[in-house]
N, CA, C and O of each residue as an XYZ file, in Angstrom:
588
protein
N      16.326     -9.718     12.681
C      15.408     -9.786     11.555
C      14.113    -10.488     11.940
O      13.056    -10.042     11.492
N      14.117    -11.573     12.753
C      12.865    -12.229     13.096
C      11.894    -11.284     13.802
O      10.681    -11.432     13.652
N      12.408    -10.308     14.577
C      11.521     -9.383     15.265
C      10.759     -8.519     14.273
O       9.613     -8.147     14.524
N      11.391     -8.197     13.146
C      10.736     -7.347     12.148
C       9.559     -8.048     11.498
O       8.645     -7.378     11.018
N       9.548     -9.344     11.465
C       8.503    -10.073     10.770
C       7.405    -10.571     11.701
O       6.412    -11.127     11.231
N       7.556    -10.389     12.994
C       6.528    -10.852     13.927
C       5.198    -10.157     13.723
O       4.147    -10.752     13.964
N       5.224     -8.931     13.292
C       4.000     -8.159     13.144
C       3.299     -8.418     11.816
O       2.147     -8.015     11.655
N       3.938     -9.064     10.876
C       3.357     -9.268      9.552
C       2.030    -10.033      9.579
O       1.080     -9.591      8.934
N       1.920    -11.162     10.295
C       0.611    -11.841     10.308
C      -0.485    -10.969     10.927
O      -1.617    -10.958     10.445
N      -0.154    -10.251     11.978
C      -1.132     -9.375     12.621
C      -1.538     -8.261     11.676
O      -2.725     -7.965     11.541
N      -0.576     -7.646     11.026
C      -0.884     -6.560     10.091
C      -1.729     -7.062      8.936
O      -2.667     -6.384      8.515
N      -1.417     -8.222      8.424
C      -2.202     -8.786      7.324
C      -3.637     -9.037      7.755
O      -4.574     -8.749      7.010
N      -3.810     -9.568      8.941
C      -5.156     -9.829      9.443
C      -5.923     -8.526      9.631
O      -7.094     -8.436      9.261
N      -5.272     -7.516     10.204
C      -5.931     -6.233     10.419
C      -6.330     -5.583      9.102
O      -7.422     -5.028      8.981
N      -5.444     -5.655      8.117
C      -5.785     -5.080      6.816
C      -6.954     -5.817      6.185
O      -7.834     -5.195      5.590
N      -6.970     -7.127      6.310
C      -8.070     -7.905      5.749
C      -9.382     -7.507      6.408
O     -10.388     -7.290      5.732
N      -9.361     -7.415      7.733
C     -10.582     -7.063      8.451
C     -11.007     -5.633      8.148
O     -12.202     -5.354      8.048
N     -10.058     -4.730      8.001
C     -10.398     -3.339      7.683
C     -11.036     -3.250      6.305
O     -11.981     -2.487      6.105
N     -10.530     -4.016      5.367
C     -11.094     -3.999      4.021
C     -12.460     -4.631      3.953
O     -13.283     -4.231      3.129
N     -12.725     -5.608      4.794
C     -14.018     -6.298      4.777
C     -15.048     -5.617      5.651
O     -16.220     -5.994      5.618
N     -14.650     -4.624      6.432
C     -15.547     -4.013      7.386
C     -16.542     -3.037      6.787
O     -17.462     -2.597      7.477
N     -16.380     -2.694      5.540
C     -17.283     -1.739      4.914
C     -18.450     -2.493      4.297
O     -18.285     -3.230      3.325
N     -19.636     -2.298      4.875
C     -20.791     -3.039      4.386
C     -21.729     -2.193      3.547
O     -22.683     -2.719      2.974
N     -21.480     -0.892      3.461
C     -22.378     -0.054      2.671
C     -22.058     -0.220      1.196
O     -20.908     -0.071      0.784
N     -23.075     -0.529      0.400
C     -22.813     -0.709     -1.023
C     -22.595      0.641     -1.694
O     -23.371      1.578     -1.507
N     -21.541      0.721     -2.465
C     -21.306      1.927     -3.242
C     -20.748      1.493     -4.585
O     -19.722      0.816     -4.651
N     -21.421      1.880     -5.646
C     -20.951      1.461     -6.958
C     -19.618      2.110     -7.275
O     -19.418      3.299     -7.024
N     -18.724      1.337     -7.817
C     -17.407      1.845     -8.192
C     -17.273      1.833     -9.702
O     -17.647      0.866    -10.366
N     -16.749      2.889    -10.220
C     -16.424      2.908    -11.637
C     -15.108      2.151    -11.800
O     -14.286      2.153    -10.884
N     -14.895      1.516    -12.923
C     -13.625      0.831    -13.124
C     -12.490      1.836    -13.002
O     -12.589      2.945    -13.529
N     -11.411      1.466    -12.314
C     -10.314      2.405    -12.131
C      -9.621      2.691    -13.459
O      -9.497      1.821    -14.321
N      -9.185      3.908    -13.593
C      -8.446      4.279    -14.791
C      -7.078      3.611    -14.742
O      -6.545      3.343    -13.665
N      -6.534      3.354    -15.884
C      -5.207      2.747    -15.938
C      -4.202      3.731    -15.361
O      -4.228      4.911    -15.708
N      -3.302      3.258    -14.472
C      -2.330      4.171    -13.878
C      -1.325      4.618    -14.927
O      -1.000      3.860    -15.840
N      -0.833      5.838    -14.803
C       0.176      6.291    -15.746
C       1.439      5.462    -15.607
O       1.705      4.892    -14.549
N       2.211      5.397    -16.675
C       3.424      4.583    -16.667
C       4.450      5.117    -15.681
O       5.183      4.341    -15.068
N       4.509      6.418    -15.524
C       5.435      7.016    -14.567
C       4.687      8.035    -13.744
O       3.644      8.540    -14.157
N       5.218      8.332    -12.588
C       4.604      9.288    -11.696
C       5.583     10.410    -11.452
O       6.785     10.181    -11.317
N       5.077     11.607    -11.396
C       5.911     12.735    -11.014
C       5.379     13.269     -9.697
O       4.272     12.935     -9.276
N       6.167     14.089     -9.066
C       5.741     14.638     -7.783
C       4.464     15.454     -7.947
O       3.626     15.484     -7.046
N       4.313     16.111     -9.086
C       3.124     16.924     -9.304
C       1.894     16.059     -9.556
O       0.773     16.503     -9.309
N       2.081     14.839    -10.039
C       0.955     13.989    -10.397
C       0.512     13.075     -9.264
O      -0.376     12.245     -9.460
N       1.106     13.207     -8.090
C       0.745     12.331     -6.988
C      -0.672     12.624     -6.528
O      -1.064     13.787     -6.422
N      -1.455     11.564     -6.250
C      -2.814     11.776     -5.766
C      -2.772     12.335     -4.351
O      -1.783     12.155     -3.641
N      -3.833     13.006     -3.939
C      -3.851     13.543     -2.577
C      -3.876     12.413     -1.557
O      -4.437     11.343     -1.793
N      -3.262     12.681     -0.439
C      -3.242     11.706      0.649
C      -4.441     11.970      1.531
O      -4.709     13.123      1.870
N      -5.182     10.919      1.921
C      -6.325     11.130      2.819
C      -5.882     11.811      4.114
O      -4.756     11.612      4.569
N      -6.760     12.605      4.701
C      -6.422     13.293      5.944
C      -5.979     12.311      7.024
O      -6.541     11.225      7.166
N      -4.976     12.710      7.770
C      -4.508     11.889      8.878
C      -3.474     10.853      8.490
O      -2.950     10.161      9.363
N      -3.161     10.720      7.199
C      -2.137      9.770      6.776
C      -0.844     10.558      6.642
O      -0.725     11.392      5.744
N       0.137     10.308      7.525
C       1.373     11.078      7.475
C       2.187     10.717      6.233
O       2.125      9.594      5.735
N       2.945     11.691      5.750
C       3.823     11.441      4.614
C       5.256     11.693      5.031
O       5.516     12.394      6.009
N       6.177     11.124      4.289
C       7.589     11.285      4.606
C       8.236     12.347      3.749
O       9.441     12.572      3.860
N       7.467     13.012      2.891
C       8.041     13.981      1.979
C       8.727     15.131      2.707
O       9.772     15.611      2.268
N       8.154     15.563      3.795
C       8.724     16.696      4.514
C      10.084     16.365      5.109
O      10.898     17.264      5.322
N      10.342     15.094      5.380
C      11.611     14.719      5.997
C      12.753     14.701      5.009
O      13.912     14.658      5.421
N      12.465     14.734      3.702
C      13.517     14.692      2.695
C      14.156     13.320      2.584
O      15.282     13.203      2.101
N      13.463     12.290      3.018
C      14.013     10.935      2.992
C      14.202     10.461      1.555
O      13.534     10.942      0.640
N      15.099      9.533      1.370
C      15.312      8.940      0.059
C      14.061      8.207     -0.386
O      13.280      7.766      0.457
N      13.848      8.063     -1.699
C      12.604      7.450     -2.182
C      12.303      6.068     -1.618
O      11.150      5.798     -1.280
N      13.273      5.195     -1.502
C      13.009      3.869     -0.940
C      12.544      3.954      0.497
O      11.590      3.284      0.894
N      13.217      4.776      1.268
C      12.826      4.970      2.660
C      11.460      5.623      2.718
O      10.604      5.223      3.507
N      11.257      6.627      1.882
C       9.979      7.333      1.861
C       8.842      6.372      1.526
O       7.770      6.431      2.129
N       9.084      5.489      0.562
C       8.070      4.513      0.171
C       7.722      3.602      1.338
O       6.547      3.347      1.602
N       8.732      3.116      2.031
C       8.509      2.202      3.144
C       7.842      2.902      4.322
O       7.045      2.290      5.033
N       8.154      4.167      4.535
C       7.485      4.929      5.588
C       6.011      5.111      5.234
O       5.140      4.995      6.096
N       5.738      5.397      3.958
C       4.348      5.539      3.508
C       3.587      4.222      3.722
O       2.453      4.225      4.201
N       4.222      3.101      3.363
C       3.592      1.793      3.557
C       3.318      1.543      5.035
O       2.221      1.121      5.403
N       4.305      1.802      5.876
C       4.145      1.567      7.310
C       3.007      2.411      7.886
O       2.237      1.935      8.720
N       2.906      3.655      7.441
C       1.830      4.520      7.930
C       0.468      3.960      7.522
O      -0.469      3.941      8.320
N       0.367      3.507      6.275
C      -0.911      2.960      5.790
C      -1.284      1.690      6.542
O      -2.450      1.484      6.880
N      -0.297      0.839      6.804
C      -0.566     -0.411      7.520
C      -0.953     -0.119      8.966
O      -1.930     -0.670      9.473
N      -0.194      0.741      9.624
C      -0.471      1.002     11.042
C      -1.795      1.724     11.243
O      -2.417      1.586     12.297
N      -2.236      2.491     10.255
C      -3.506      3.202     10.373
C      -4.653      2.452      9.690
O      -5.777      2.950      9.625
N      -4.362      1.259      9.185
C      -5.372      0.445      8.486
C      -6.081      1.247      7.398
O      -7.296      1.153      7.230
N      -5.294      2.040      6.659
C      -5.872      2.892      5.622
C      -5.484      2.433      4.219
O      -5.728      3.143      3.244
N      -4.893      1.272      4.116
C      -4.395      0.795      2.833
C      -5.489      0.678      1.782
O      -5.224      0.904      0.601
N      -6.697      0.335      2.173
C      -7.785      0.169      1.217
C      -8.538      1.473      0.929
O      -9.517      1.464      0.183
N      -8.099      2.579      1.505
C      -8.734      3.863      1.231
C      -8.230      4.403     -0.106
O      -7.051      4.252     -0.428
N      -9.106      5.028     -0.882
C      -8.693      5.558     -2.185
C      -7.518      6.522     -2.074
O      -7.500      7.394     -1.206
N      -6.556      6.361     -2.943
C      -5.400      7.249     -3.015
C      -4.199      6.808     -2.215
O      -3.083      7.238     -2.503
N      -4.390      5.963     -1.220
C      -3.270      5.580     -0.352
C      -2.256      4.728     -1.120
O      -1.060      5.019     -1.092
N      -2.719      3.688     -1.798
C      -1.797      2.838     -2.560
C      -1.167      3.638     -3.697
O       0.016      3.469     -3.993
N      -1.948      4.507     -4.335
C      -1.393      5.348     -5.398
C      -0.246      6.203     -4.869
O       0.760      6.391     -5.553
N      -0.396      6.711     -3.670
C       0.649      7.543     -3.067
C       1.903      6.714     -2.782
O       3.020      7.184     -2.995
N       1.720      5.492     -2.306
C       2.860      4.606     -2.050
C       3.590      4.315     -3.365
O       4.818      4.368     -3.425
N       2.829      4.010     -4.407
C       3.430      3.714     -5.714
C       4.146      4.948     -6.253
O       5.244      4.833     -6.798
N       3.548      6.113     -6.109
C       4.187      7.340     -6.572
C       5.504      7.580     -5.844
O       6.487      8.004     -6.452
N       5.523      7.309     -4.543
C       6.751      7.490     -3.766
C       7.834      6.506     -4.204
O       9.021      6.762     -4.006
N       7.430      5.388     -4.795
C       8.402      4.365     -5.195
C       8.965      4.579     -6.594
O       9.785      3.785     -7.056
N       8.541      5.634     -7.272
C       8.919      5.812     -8.681
C      10.424      5.866     -8.900
O      10.892      5.509     -9.982
N      11.191      6.296     -7.917
C      12.646      6.330     -8.078
C      13.354      5.456     -7.044
O      14.566      5.567     -6.865
N      12.610      4.593     -6.368
C      13.205      3.690     -5.369
C      13.986      2.590     -6.079
O      13.876      2.418     -7.292
N      14.767      1.857     -5.314
C      15.512      0.741     -5.907
C      14.536     -0.322     -6.410
O      13.368     -0.347     -6.020
N      15.032     -1.191     -7.273
C      14.168     -2.150     -7.970
C      13.326     -3.025     -7.044
O      12.129     -3.165     -7.296
N      13.880     -3.621     -5.990
C      13.029     -4.485     -5.158
C      11.853     -3.742     -4.528
O      10.743     -4.272     -4.481
N      12.079     -2.540     -4.049
C      11.001     -1.767     -3.425
C       9.997     -1.322     -4.482
O       8.789     -1.418     -4.265
N      10.478     -0.841     -5.612
C       9.583     -0.404     -6.691
C       8.761     -1.574     -7.221
O       7.568     -1.425     -7.484
N       9.390     -2.735     -7.378
C       8.659     -3.916     -7.854
C       7.582     -4.332     -6.852
O       6.470     -4.689     -7.242
N       7.912     -4.286     -5.567
C       6.923     -4.635     -4.536
C       5.764     -3.639     -4.554
O       4.614     -4.024     -4.346
N       6.057     -2.371     -4.800
C       4.995     -1.360     -4.877
C       4.095     -1.627     -6.082
O       2.880     -1.451     -5.992
N       4.671     -2.047     -7.199
C       3.851     -2.366     -8.376
C       2.961     -3.581     -8.103
O       1.811     -3.618     -8.540
N       3.491     -4.576     -7.379
C       2.659     -5.740     -7.027
C       1.516     -5.316     -6.101
O       0.394     -5.805     -6.234
N       1.800     -4.415     -5.171
C       0.768     -3.889     -4.284
C      -0.300     -3.153     -5.094
O      -1.493     -3.315     -4.839
N       0.120     -2.352     -6.060
C      -0.826     -1.612     -6.900
C      -1.703     -2.562     -7.707
O      -2.904     -2.330     -7.849
N      -1.112     -3.624     -8.233
C      -1.881     -4.592     -9.019
C      -2.918     -5.295     -8.140
O      -4.060     -5.490     -8.554
N      -2.515     -5.671     -6.936
C      -3.457     -6.326     -6.015
C      -4.577     -5.362     -5.623
O      -5.740     -5.756     -5.542
N      -4.226     -4.114     -5.383
C      -5.240     -3.119     -5.007
C      -6.223     -2.883     -6.157
O      -7.430     -2.784     -5.936
N      -5.703     -2.793     -7.382
C      -6.579     -2.587     -8.546
C      -7.575     -3.735     -8.678
O      -8.749     -3.520     -8.978
N      -7.092     -4.958     -8.450
C      -7.988     -6.110     -8.533
C      -9.029     -6.064     -7.412
O     -10.194     -6.401     -7.625
N      -8.604     -5.648     -6.229
C      -9.536     -5.572     -5.094
C     -10.620     -4.524     -5.337
O     -11.780     -4.741     -4.988
N     -10.254     -3.401     -5.927
C     -11.261     -2.364     -6.152
C     -12.263     -2.785     -7.222
O     -13.432     -2.404     -7.158
N     -11.823     -3.557     -8.192
C     -12.767     -3.996     -9.227
C     -13.627     -5.167     -8.763
O     -14.643     -5.478     -9.385
N     -13.226     -5.813     -7.677
C     -14.009     -6.954     -7.194
C     -14.949     -6.576     -6.048
O     -15.599     -7.444     -5.466
N     -15.020     -5.297     -5.728
C     -15.875     -4.862     -4.616
C     -17.318     -5.297     -4.855
O     -17.884     -5.072     -5.925
N     -17.893     -5.922     -3.842
C     -19.274     -6.370     -3.911
C     -19.465     -7.712     -4.584
O     -20.597     -8.161     -4.764
N     -18.368     -8.361     -4.958
C     -18.473     -9.673     -5.597
C     -17.988    -10.742     -4.621
O     -17.475    -10.437     -3.545
N     -18.159    -11.976     -5.015
C     -17.698    -13.070     -4.158
C     -16.170    -13.140     -4.104
O     -15.616    -13.795     -3.221
N     -15.490    -12.479     -5.027
C     -14.018    -12.479     -5.029
C     -13.430    -11.395     -4.124
O     -12.218    -11.362     -3.910
N     -14.266    -10.517     -3.596
C     -13.753     -9.403     -2.809
C     -12.899     -9.837     -1.611
O     -11.809     -9.293     -1.442
N     -13.330    -10.781     -0.776
C     -12.488    -11.155      0.374
C     -11.098    -11.650     -0.034
O     -10.098    -11.297      0.591
N     -11.044    -12.464     -1.080
C      -9.743    -12.956     -1.538
C      -8.896    -11.823     -2.103
O      -7.683    -11.790     -1.895
N      -9.523    -10.904     -2.808
C      -8.785     -9.788     -3.393
C      -8.238     -8.859     -2.311
O      -7.114     -8.373     -2.427
N      -9.022     -8.607     -1.260
C      -8.557     -7.776     -0.155
C      -7.426     -8.488      0.591
O      -6.457     -7.859      1.016
N      -7.561     -9.797      0.744
C      -6.476    -10.564      1.382
C      -5.207    -10.485      0.549
O      -4.107    -10.453      1.102
N      -5.341    -10.453     -0.776
C      -4.166    -10.336     -1.646
C      -3.482     -8.982     -1.457
O      -2.259     -8.890     -1.556
N      -4.259     -7.933     -1.188
C      -3.668     -6.623     -0.900
C      -2.874     -6.699      0.400
O      -1.761     -6.179      0.488
N      -3.451     -7.347      1.405
C      -2.743     -7.519      2.680
C      -1.459     -8.305      2.485
O      -0.420     -7.959      3.047
N      -1.530     -9.363      1.689
C      -0.340    -10.173      1.427
C       0.722     -9.367      0.682
O       1.911     -9.469      0.988
N       0.292     -8.567     -0.295
C       1.247     -7.741     -1.043
C       1.883     -6.695     -0.134
O       3.070     -6.399     -0.266
N       1.100     -6.132      0.791
C       1.648     -5.155      1.738
C       2.640     -5.829      2.680
O       3.689     -5.262      2.986
N       2.315     -7.030      3.140
C       3.235     -7.763      4.019
C       4.517     -8.102      3.268
O       5.610     -7.996      3.824
N       4.387     -8.511      2.006
C       5.560     -8.798      1.189
C       6.410     -7.541      1.024
O       7.635     -7.592      1.137
N       5.762     -6.428      0.762
C       6.496     -5.175      0.577
C       7.198     -4.754      1.863
O       8.321     -4.251      1.821
N       6.550     -4.954      2.996
C       7.190     -4.636      4.282
C       8.440     -5.499      4.469
O       9.454     -5.029      4.984
N       8.361     -6.758      4.049
C       9.536     -7.630      4.114
C      10.649     -7.137      3.216
O      11.818     -7.174      3.600
N      10.301     -6.673      2.016
C      11.291     -6.132      1.084
C      11.947     -4.902      1.700
O      13.162     -4.725      1.607
N      11.145     -4.060      2.323
C      11.688     -2.863      2.987
C      12.705     -3.252      4.061
O      13.788     -2.674      4.150
N      12.337     -4.230      4.864
C      13.233     -4.680      5.937
C      14.506     -5.289      5.361
O      15.604     -5.016      5.844
N      14.356     -6.121      4.320
C      15.524     -6.755      3.702
C      16.420     -5.741      3.006
O      17.623     -5.967      2.870
N      15.852     -4.641      2.571
C      16.626     -3.589      1.908
C      17.324     -2.675      2.916
O      18.035     -1.747      2.532
N      17.119     -2.942      4.192
C      17.753     -2.135      5.225
C      17.019     -0.849      5.524
O      17.584      0.068      6.120
N      15.787     -0.774      5.124
C      14.988      0.427      5.365
C      14.215      0.228      6.657
O      12.988      0.135      6.647
N      14.933      0.164      7.763
C      14.356     -0.173      9.056
C      13.335      0.836      9.527
O      12.523      0.522     10.398
N      13.350      2.049      8.977
C      12.362      3.032      9.409
C      10.972      2.633      8.952
O       9.984      3.264      9.326
N      10.894      1.583      8.141
C       9.595      1.135      7.640
C       8.804      0.378      8.689
O       7.607      0.172      8.489
N       9.376     -0.033      9.753
C       8.572     -0.772     10.685
C       9.271     -1.103     11.911
O       8.697     -1.736     12.797
């Protein structure tokens, strides 16, 4: 188990730096409230180059953790639609994984609304922390394919 957590500080740092690396100002509209439930048809599109686990037929918890791992390893967590896709994949996962996905979504929503403000670095760091927490939940749930 200790080997699974060695990468968490590095991943958190990389996500923080990836989120802070965008210096071009772009006005953001406030995000719409996410629907209470997600269906497979309502999933947002995945950005190009972000692999999905849907084709493998993996169970939702595993699929969610694979989606998280792909986003972390590709430093794409702060790209629009990526967190939504992770949350959508968690809609039928077990409670710990689904709860961690909801915490990730809440942190991401706060980060997107704080873009361009003095709170942005802390909000992006909170997304990294939520992703690291979720990766830990995946590992503790025995979903080793997550990392």
